RODO-2510 file (C-alpha; in nm, 4 decimals, decimal comma):
residues 114
     n   res          X          Y          Z
     1     m     0,0155    -0,0051     0,0194
     2     q     0,1283     0,3036    -0,0182
     3     p     0,1864     0,6328     0,2435
     4     t    -0,1309     0,7308     0,2631
     5     v    -0,2563     1,0593     0,4540
     6     f    -0,6549     1,0987     0,5909
     7     d    -0,8547     1,4168     0,6813
     8     v    -1,0023     1,2186     0,9740
     9     s    -1,2637     1,3784     1,2263
    10     p    -1,1755     1,2557     1,6247
    11     e    -1,5488     1,0436     1,5438
    12     m    -1,3599     0,8458     1,2483
    13     t    -1,2707     0,4835     1,2621
    14     l    -0,9599     0,5598     1,1266
    15     a    -0,8939     0,8193     1,4458
    16     r    -1,0096     0,5986     1,6739
    17     e    -0,7482     0,2842     1,6255
    18     e    -0,4481     0,1027     1,6266
    19     v    -0,3360     0,1634     1,2181
    20     f    -0,0230    -0,0779     1,1682
    21     g     0,0688     0,0603     0,7905
    22     p     0,1865     0,3776     0,5937
    23     i    -0,1548     0,5674     0,6957
    24     l    -0,1829     0,9440     0,8448
    25     s    -0,4843     1,0707     0,9562
    26     i    -0,4991     1,4459     0,9684
    27     i    -0,7304     1,5498     1,2727
    28     p    -0,7173     2,0065     1,2564
    29     f    -0,8028     2,1286     1,6528
    30     e    -0,8044     2,4897     1,7829
    31     s    -0,6120     2,4579     2,1364
    32     e    -0,3779     2,1808     2,3064
    33     t    -0,6153     2,1061     2,5313
    34     e    -0,8172     2,0066     2,2269
    35     a    -0,5810     1,8389     2,1584
    36     l    -0,4738     1,6620     2,4512
    37     r    -0,8706     1,5229     2,4536
    38     i    -0,8437     1,4281     2,1199
    39     a    -0,5228     1,2727     2,1629
    40     n    -0,6419     1,0706     2,4396
    41     a    -1,0029     0,9688     2,3308
    42     t    -0,8770     0,6291     2,1810
    43     d    -0,8899     0,2821     2,3222
    44     y    -0,5322     0,2188     2,2618
    45     g    -0,1744     0,4263     2,3256
    46     l     0,1715     0,2965     2,2074
    47     a     0,2628     0,5607     2,0447
    48     s     0,1843     0,9528     1,9281
    49     a     0,3844     1,2838     1,7754
    50     v     0,3432     1,6040     1,8453
    51     w     0,4666     1,9060     1,6194
    52     t     0,5514     2,2182     1,7581
    53     g     0,8860     2,4866     1,7711
    54     n     0,7433     2,5490     2,1385
    55     l     0,9764     2,3036     2,3659
    56     s     0,7526     2,4403     2,6312
    57     r     0,4778     2,3284     2,4363
    58     a     0,5785     1,9979     2,3303
    59     h     0,7053     1,9522     2,7506
    60     r     0,3114     1,9396     2,8348
    61     m     0,2388     1,8058     2,5146
    62     v     0,4114     1,4728     2,5803
    63     r     0,3124     1,4724     3,0090
    64     g    -0,0787     1,4771     2,8629
    65     i    -0,0422     1,2696     2,5965
    66     r    -0,0939     0,9350     2,7546
    67     a     0,0441     0,7241     2,4835
    68     g     0,3685     0,5065     2,6086
    69     v     0,5701     0,5986     2,3510
    70     v     0,5338     1,0464     2,2203
    71     h     0,7405     1,1400     1,9676
    72     v     0,8547     1,5260     1,8981
    73     n     0,9493     1,6894     1,4957
    74     t     0,9627     1,3286     1,4203
    75     y     0,8307     0,9974     1,4460
    76     g     0,9936     0,6427     1,4231
    77     g     1,3488     0,5752     1,5468
    78     s     1,3675     0,2998     1,8057
    79     d     1,6696     0,2469     2,0098
    80     n     1,7432    -0,0965     2,2489
    81     t     1,8075     0,1582     2,5467
    82     v     1,4586     0,2436     2,6032
    83     p     1,1717     0,0516     2,6889
    84     l     0,8968     0,0838     2,4109
    85     v     0,5758     0,0886     2,6638
    86     g     0,2607    -0,0099     2,5645
    87     i    -0,0754     0,1699     2,7437
    88     k    -0,4246     0,0906     2,7658
    89     q    -0,5473    -0,1497     2,4845
    90     s    -0,1740    -0,1276     2,3108
    91     g     0,1204    -0,3173     2,4116
    92     n     0,1928    -0,5739     2,6297
    93     g     0,4242    -0,4034     2,9046
    94     h     0,7479    -0,2869     2,8223
    95     d     0,9461    -0,4576     2,5310
    96     k     1,2956    -0,3571     2,4616
    97     s     1,5791    -0,2302     2,6931
    98     l     1,6328    -0,3657     3,0181
    99     h     1,2754    -0,3474     3,1500
   100     a     1,1837    -0,5562     2,9188
   101     l     1,3305    -0,7926     3,1371
   102     d     1,0846    -0,6862     3,4860
   103     k     0,7657    -0,9414     3,3222
   104     y     1,0025    -1,2367     3,3594
   105     i     1,1144    -1,1786     3,7611
   106     d     0,8691    -1,1401     4,0192
   107     l     0,9880    -0,9269     4,3137
   108     k     0,9745    -0,9635     4,6404
   109     t     1,0395    -0,8112     4,9740
   110     a     1,0602    -0,9778     5,3415
   111     w     1,1495    -0,8417     5,6158
   112     i     1,2185    -1,0792     5,9184
   113     q     1,2882    -1,0054     6,3205
   114     l     1,5208    -1,2478     6,4941
***
C-alpha cells in the first residue's frame, strides 16, 4: 500500500483504532486542550507524535498524552536502551531495554526479626 494521508474527524474509526501501515490521519484542532482530548480519546496508547516549535508546549503535550511513546518533531526511530511501552489496550508491557526483563521476574521483600 502506498503511504496515504487522511483528513479525519475524531469520531471516525480511522482516528480511534491502531493502524499499522503507512497511514497518517490528520485531525484539525483549535487549542492544546482540544488536541489532548482528541489524542487521548482512544482505547489505545502505543505511540503518538507532536509537531511544534515551542519546547514548553512539547513538554506539556508529552505530559498530557496518554501513550507509551511520544515523538516530538519526528516519528519512528528506535533505540534498544529505552523501553517501548504500550498502555491502555496497546502492547503487553515494556519491550526492549532492561525493563523488558521485568515481566519475567517476580520481586519479593521479606522482613524478618530475629
